[in-house]
C-alpha positions as CSV (number, residue, x, y, z in Angstrom):
1,M,-66.0,40.8,-175.9
2,T,-64.7,37.4,-174.6
3,R,-66.3,34.7,-172.4
4,K,-65.5,31.1,-171.5
5,I,-66.8,28.4,-173.7
6,T,-65.7,24.9,-174.6
7,Y,-63.5,23.8,-177.6
8,Q,-66.6,22.0,-178.8
9,Q,-68.6,25.2,-178.5
10,A,-66.0,27.2,-180.2
11,I,-66.2,25.0,-183.4
12,N,-69.9,25.1,-183.3
13,E,-69.9,28.9,-183.1
14,A,-67.3,29.2,-185.9
15,L,-69.5,27.1,-188.2
16,A,-72.7,29.2,-187.4
17,Q,-71.0,32.5,-187.9
18,E,-69.4,31.6,-191.3
19,M,-72.7,30.0,-192.4
20,R,-74.5,33.5,-191.6
21,R,-71.7,35.4,-193.3
22,D,-71.5,33.3,-196.5
23,P,-74.6,31.5,-198.0
24,T,-72.1,29.3,-200.0
25,V,-70.9,27.4,-196.8
26,V,-72.6,24.0,-196.5
27,V,-72.0,21.5,-193.7
28,F,-72.7,17.7,-194.3
29,G,-71.7,14.3,-193.1
30,E,-73.0,11.3,-191.3
31,D,-75.5,12.5,-188.5
32,V,-74.3,15.9,-188.6
33,A,-78.1,16.9,-188.2
34,G,-79.1,13.5,-187.0
35,G,-82.3,12.7,-188.7
36,M,-83.8,16.2,-188.2
37,G,-86.8,16.9,-190.1
38,T,-88.6,13.8,-189.2
39,D,-91.7,13.9,-187.0
40,Q,-89.8,12.5,-184.1
41,E,-86.4,14.3,-184.3
42,K,-85.6,17.9,-184.5
43,D,-81.9,18.4,-184.7
44,A,-81.4,15.3,-182.6
45,W,-77.8,14.5,-182.8
46,G,-75.4,17.0,-184.3
47,G,-72.6,14.8,-185.2
48,V,-71.2,11.8,-183.5
49,L,-70.4,13.9,-180.3
50,G,-72.8,16.7,-181.0
51,V,-70.4,19.4,-182.5
52,T,-72.9,20.4,-185.0
53,K,-75.9,20.4,-182.8
54,G,-78.3,23.4,-183.2
55,L,-77.2,24.3,-186.8
56,W,-79.9,22.6,-188.6
57,P,-82.8,24.6,-187.2
58,E,-81.1,27.8,-188.5
59,F,-79.9,26.4,-191.6
60,P,-82.2,23.6,-192.8
61,D,-81.0,23.6,-196.3
62,R,-77.4,23.7,-195.7
63,V,-76.9,21.1,-193.0
64,L,-77.3,17.7,-194.6
65,D,-77.0,14.1,-193.5
66,T,-75.2,11.9,-195.8
67,P,-75.3,8.2,-196.6
68,I,-72.6,6.1,-194.5
69,S,-70.2,6.3,-197.4
70,E,-67.1,8.5,-196.9
71,S,-65.8,8.0,-200.4
72,A,-69.1,9.6,-201.7
73,Y,-69.4,12.5,-199.6
74,I,-65.8,13.6,-199.3
75,G,-65.8,13.3,-203.2
76,A,-69.0,15.2,-203.3
77,A,-67.2,17.9,-201.2
78,A,-64.5,18.3,-203.6
79,G,-66.8,18.6,-206.4
80,A,-69.0,21.2,-204.7
81,A,-65.9,23.1,-203.8
82,S,-64.9,23.2,-207.5
83,A,-68.5,24.5,-208.4
84,G,-68.6,27.5,-206.1
85,L,-69.6,26.2,-202.6
86,R,-67.5,26.2,-199.4
87,P,-68.3,22.7,-198.1
88,V,-67.5,21.6,-194.5
89,A,-67.5,17.9,-194.6
90,E,-67.3,16.0,-191.3
91,L,-65.3,12.8,-191.4
92,M,-66.4,11.3,-188.1
93,F,-63.0,9.8,-187.3
94,V,-59.7,10.2,-189.3
95,D,-59.3,6.6,-188.8
96,F,-61.9,6.2,-191.7
97,M,-59.6,8.1,-194.1
98,G,-58.8,4.8,-195.7
99,V,-62.2,4.6,-197.7
100,C,-62.1,8.2,-199.1
101,F,-58.3,9.0,-199.3
102,D,-58.2,9.0,-203.2
103,Q,-60.8,11.7,-203.3
104,I,-58.4,14.0,-201.0
105,F,-54.8,13.1,-201.9
106,N,-55.2,12.2,-205.6
107,Q,-58.0,14.8,-206.5
108,A,-58.7,17.8,-204.2
109,A,-55.2,18.3,-203.2
110,K,-54.1,18.4,-207.0
111,F,-56.7,20.5,-208.7
112,R,-55.1,23.8,-208.2
113,Y,-51.7,22.5,-209.7
114,M,-53.4,20.4,-212.4
115,F,-55.1,23.5,-213.8
116,G,-52.4,26.1,-213.8
117,G,-53.2,27.6,-210.6
118,K,-56.7,28.6,-211.8
119,A,-58.8,26.0,-209.8
120,E,-59.9,26.7,-206.3
121,T,-61.0,24.0,-203.8
122,P,-62.2,25.6,-200.7
123,M,-63.2,22.6,-198.8
124,V,-62.7,21.7,-195.1
125,I,-62.8,18.1,-193.8
126,R,-63.5,18.3,-190.1
127,T,-62.3,15.1,-188.2
128,M,-61.7,13.8,-184.8
129,Y,-58.4,12.2,-183.7
130,G,-56.3,11.0,-180.8
131,A,-56.4,8.5,-178.0
132,G,-57.8,9.0,-174.5
133,I,-61.6,8.2,-174.5
134,R,-61.4,4.3,-174.7
135,A,-62.5,4.1,-178.3
136,A,-60.0,1.5,-179.4
137,S,-57.5,1.5,-182.2
138,Q,-59.9,2.1,-185.1
139,H,-61.0,5.5,-183.6
140,S,-58.0,6.7,-181.7
141,Q,-55.3,7.4,-184.2
142,S,-53.2,10.8,-184.8
143,L,-52.8,10.3,-188.6
144,Y,-52.0,14.1,-189.4
145,P,-48.6,13.4,-190.6
146,L,-50.1,11.5,-193.5
147,F,-52.0,14.4,-194.6
148,T,-49.2,16.8,-194.0
149,H,-47.0,14.8,-196.4
150,I,-49.4,15.6,-199.2
151,P,-48.7,18.9,-201.3
152,G,-51.8,20.9,-201.8
153,L,-53.5,20.0,-198.4
154,K,-53.3,22.5,-195.3
155,V,-53.4,20.7,-192.0
156,V,-54.7,22.3,-188.9
157,L,-54.5,21.0,-185.2
158,P,-56.0,23.6,-182.6
159,S,-55.1,23.0,-179.0
160,T,-57.4,25.6,-177.4
161,P,-60.9,26.9,-177.8
162,Y,-59.5,30.3,-178.9
163,D,-57.5,28.5,-181.7
164,A,-60.3,26.1,-182.7
165,K,-62.7,29.1,-183.6
166,G,-60.1,31.2,-185.2
167,L,-58.5,28.4,-187.1
168,L,-61.7,27.1,-188.4
169,I,-63.0,30.5,-189.6
170,Q,-59.7,30.7,-191.5
171,A,-60.0,27.3,-192.9
172,I,-63.6,28.0,-194.1
173,R,-62.3,31.2,-195.8
174,D,-59.4,29.5,-197.4
175,N,-59.3,28.6,-201.1
176,D,-57.4,25.3,-200.7
177,P,-58.4,21.9,-199.1
178,V,-57.9,22.2,-195.4
179,I,-57.9,19.1,-193.0
180,F,-59.1,20.3,-189.5
181,F,-58.1,18.0,-186.9
182,E,-60.2,18.1,-183.7
183,H,-58.8,16.3,-180.6
184,K,-62.0,14.5,-179.1
185,V,-60.3,14.7,-175.5
186,L,-60.3,18.7,-175.8
187,Y,-63.9,18.9,-176.7
188,T,-64.7,19.7,-173.0
189,M,-61.9,22.1,-172.4
190,Q,-62.8,25.6,-171.7
191,G,-61.1,28.9,-172.7
192,E,-61.5,32.5,-173.3
193,V,-63.0,33.1,-176.9
194,P,-64.3,36.4,-178.5
195,E,-68.0,36.3,-179.3
196,E,-67.2,38.0,-182.7
197,A,-65.6,36.3,-185.7
198,Y,-61.8,36.3,-186.1
199,V,-59.2,34.4,-187.9
200,V,-55.9,32.6,-186.6
201,P,-53.6,32.8,-189.8
202,F,-52.0,29.4,-190.9
203,G,-48.4,28.9,-190.6
204,E,-48.0,31.1,-187.5
205,A,-47.0,29.2,-184.3
206,A,-48.1,30.4,-180.7
207,V,-45.3,30.7,-178.3
208,V,-47.3,29.3,-175.3
209,R,-44.5,29.8,-172.8
210,E,-41.4,31.8,-173.1
211,G,-38.0,30.2,-171.9
212,D,-34.2,30.2,-172.2
213,D,-32.9,26.5,-171.5
214,V,-35.0,24.1,-173.8
215,T,-37.4,24.5,-176.6
216,I,-40.4,22.1,-176.4
217,V,-42.4,21.7,-179.5
218,A,-45.8,20.2,-179.0
219,L,-48.8,19.4,-181.1
220,G,-52.6,19.3,-180.4
221,R,-53.2,17.9,-177.0
222,M,-49.6,17.4,-176.3
223,V,-49.3,21.1,-175.9
224,H,-51.0,20.9,-172.6
225,M,-48.8,18.0,-171.5
226,A,-45.7,20.1,-172.4
227,A,-47.0,23.3,-170.5
228,E,-47.5,21.0,-167.3
229,A,-44.2,19.5,-167.6
230,A,-42.8,23.1,-168.1
231,D,-44.5,24.2,-164.7
232,T,-42.8,21.3,-162.9
233,L,-39.3,22.0,-164.6
234,A,-39.6,25.6,-163.6
235,A,-39.7,24.6,-159.9
236,E,-36.4,22.9,-160.6
237,G,-34.8,25.9,-162.3
238,V,-35.2,24.8,-165.9
239,S,-36.7,27.4,-168.2
240,C,-38.8,26.0,-171.1
241,E,-40.2,27.6,-174.1
242,V,-43.3,25.9,-175.3
243,I,-44.1,26.2,-179.1
244,D,-47.5,25.0,-180.5
245,P,-47.2,25.2,-184.2
246,R,-51.0,25.0,-184.6
247,T,-50.7,24.1,-188.4
248,T,-48.3,21.3,-189.7
249,S,-48.8,22.5,-193.2
250,P,-47.8,25.3,-193.5
251,L,-45.3,24.7,-190.8
252,D,-43.9,27.8,-188.8
253,E,-40.2,26.7,-189.3
254,E,-38.9,30.1,-188.5
255,T,-40.1,30.2,-185.0
256,I,-39.0,26.8,-184.1
257,L,-35.4,27.4,-185.5
258,E,-35.0,30.9,-183.8
259,S,-36.0,29.4,-180.7
260,V,-33.5,26.4,-180.8
261,E,-30.8,28.8,-181.9
262,R,-31.5,30.6,-178.6
263,T,-32.0,27.7,-176.2
264,G,-29.7,25.0,-177.9
265,R,-32.0,22.2,-176.9
266,L,-34.9,20.6,-178.5
267,V,-37.7,18.1,-177.3
268,V,-40.6,17.5,-179.7
269,V,-43.7,15.9,-178.3
270,D,-46.2,14.3,-180.8
271,E,-49.1,11.9,-180.4
272,A,-48.7,10.5,-183.8
273,G,-46.4,7.4,-184.2
274,P,-42.6,7.7,-184.1
275,R,-41.9,6.5,-187.6
276,C,-42.3,9.5,-190.2
277,G,-44.2,11.5,-187.8
278,M,-44.3,15.2,-187.0
279,A,-41.6,14.6,-184.3
280,A,-39.3,13.1,-186.6
281,D,-39.9,15.8,-189.1
282,I,-39.3,18.8,-186.7
283,A,-36.3,17.0,-185.5
284,S,-34.9,16.6,-189.0
285,L,-35.5,20.1,-189.7
286,V,-33.5,21.4,-186.6
287,A,-31.0,18.8,-187.2
288,T,-30.4,20.1,-190.9
289,R,-30.8,23.9,-190.6
290,A,-29.7,24.6,-186.8
291,F,-27.3,21.9,-186.1
292,E,-24.6,24.2,-185.1
293,F,-26.7,25.7,-182.4
294,L,-27.4,22.4,-180.7
295,R,-25.9,21.8,-177.2
296,A,-27.4,18.3,-176.7
297,P,-28.9,15.6,-178.9
298,I,-32.7,16.2,-179.7
299,R,-35.2,14.2,-178.0
300,T,-38.8,13.2,-179.3
301,V,-41.7,12.0,-177.0
302,T,-44.2,9.8,-178.9
303,P,-46.2,6.7,-178.4
304,P,-44.7,3.4,-179.3
305,H,-44.9,2.2,-183.0
306,T,-47.9,0.1,-182.2
307,P,-51.8,0.5,-182.6
308,V,-53.6,2.4,-179.9
309,P,-54.6,-0.3,-177.3
310,F,-58.0,-1.0,-176.3
311,S,-57.1,-1.9,-172.6
312,P,-57.5,1.2,-170.6
313,V,-54.3,0.5,-168.6
314,L,-52.2,0.1,-171.8
315,E,-53.9,3.2,-173.4
316,D,-52.8,5.3,-170.6
317,V,-49.3,4.0,-171.0
318,Y,-49.4,4.5,-174.7
319,V,-50.3,8.2,-174.8
320,P,-47.2,10.6,-173.7
321,D,-48.0,12.4,-170.6
322,A,-46.3,15.4,-168.7
323,A,-44.1,12.9,-166.9
324,C,-42.6,11.7,-170.1
325,V,-42.0,15.2,-171.3
326,T,-40.4,16.1,-168.0
327,E,-38.2,13.3,-168.3
328,A,-37.1,14.2,-171.7
329,V,-36.2,17.6,-171.0
330,R,-34.1,16.6,-167.9
331,S,-32.1,14.2,-170.3
332,V,-31.2,17.0,-172.6
333,T,-30.5,19.5,-169.9
334,V,-27.8,17.2,-168.3
335,R,-26.2,16.0,-171.5
336,Q,-24.0,18.6,-173.5
337,F,-22.1,18.1,-176.8
338,T,-18.3,18.3,-176.2
């Protein structure tokens, strides 16, 4: 049975259902319970934006506040995973990765490879990313390409409530480290979500919209910008296929390549920076493996190579919108290789 809930509620429900199913699942991070257990506070906060609210009363021994030390508790998550638990650690904002990256890329990501494939590290790091809520440059970056670059990590970017629940359950059940990116602007988005537990497999892209003229690959929040642009372009007679990879590692390369082989045109929409980002990576994939099918140059739509602005006016200009995607698609439909 399905009903409409928000992206934030979908994540909360996935955590609760997996904690009921598996007693080794533990949740910890800064304010994930918010001082609960004191005389004045009973599950007061539930994380910086309340995603874990309501878990502590049901799981008081497995929802744990931590000191403000990302290096300590992300390292603890790697250790706990190695010792038989399935920790879900909340890194408030991915912008704070700088103080705990060694524990992720130089330790957890390598355990399986350093011990002959015998070591499992079933840990999930949930983290917020993305611009759009006036949180300034230290709380608004889209750093998933940095994690995608690291072998041994799986990287997830749900764009809908349905995917958020199914991908998080898959992440918790996975035996490798998973970085689970949650776009803070999407927390209030509503969508149909089954009540029961289910998984969305990693490495399987969603074809959000079928089309014949142009392939648009979009990630995270940008999926919705691409879909809005596709609606506008349909009225002009341009048929767009919109693909949401859902995970950047593993990346569903075949779905992207098969689509471009049919449409002959590619636009990639990415909220990460233009240099060494996912847009550049996917453009490279198509240029090296499907160049002969291209009828026009590839276009990428990204923010400029700058920090996220604090000024609301500049932040709105910084984030790609549907108009940017529409213009990019128009540019590839009027051009053609000769």
